[in-house]
N, C-alpha and C positions, 0 to 999 in steps of 0.2 A: 737442964733441958739440953739435948744435942743441938748443934748448929742447924743442921737440916730441918729439923721439927720446928725450931724456933722461926726460921726463915719462912716455912710455909706457913705458920701461924700469922706471921706478920702480913704477908701476902694475902691470906684469907681476911684479915681484918682490913685491909687496905680495899679490897674488893668489895667487902660488905659495906664499908663507909661510903664507897663510890655510888654503889647502888641505892642506899638509903638516901642519899642526897639528891638522887634524880627525881625529877617531877613525874610522878605516875597519876597525876590528875587529868592528863590529857591522853587520848588515844586516837589513832587513825583507822576508820573504818576500812577493811580490806577492799579492794577493788574499786575504790571510789577516792575522791579528794577530799573528803569530808573529815574534818578533824572535831572531835568532841572534847570541849573543856569541862571537866566536872570540879575545878577548883573553886567554883563560885556557885550559891544557889540562887543567885540572880541571873537567869539565863532568858533571854527574850524568847526562846521557843518552849521554855519549860511548862508542862501542864500542871493542873492544880495537884496532882498525886506526885509531883517531884520528877516525872519522868521527861526525857526528851525524845521527840519523835525524830526518827531519822528516815527522810525521804530518799531511799536508794533507787537507782536506775531498775526499772522492771525487767529489764533484758539480762540481769545477772543469770550466771548458770552455777549452780552448786554441784559439786562433784564429790560424792561420799566414798571415802576409803576405810576399809576394814582389814588391817593386815592378817587377822586371823581367819574370819569367815568369808572375806571377799574373794572375788575371783576376776582376773584380768579378762575373762570373756565377757564379763557383765558391763552394762553401759554406764554405771555409777550414777544415775540420775535419782535414784530412791535409795532410802535406808535399806529397803529390802534387796537391791542390787548393787552392792559397792563393789568396787575395783579392789584389788588387793595391794597393789604397788603404787608408790610414788610416780614411778615412771609412766605408768599407764594413765595416772590422774593428769600428769603433764601433757600427754599426747592428746587426750581428750580436751584439756583446757586450750590447748593451741587450735585444735580443730573447730572449738566453739567460738574462737574470735571473730567478732564482726567490728567493721569501721562505721561509726554513725557519722552522717554529714549533715 
């Protein structure tokens, strides 16, 4: 095996080992401070069917993006009117920001 291929293989194995060792049982709900821990089945908020309800702020705005069929002339507020680019989605997200006091 050539040195370059061997080094690439070792780097790949190292990165793979790092990701395997990470805790994938928790995740953060985007747009909120909510962290969900799925590492235990004993969760105080768990329903009888095993799901955990998330009570998110009702003022959240979803912006739909479709790089193929979207258009930056759309408003991005529904699946039928997606924007095309991340730049337009960012512009819309900034325009929807509000401060709750």
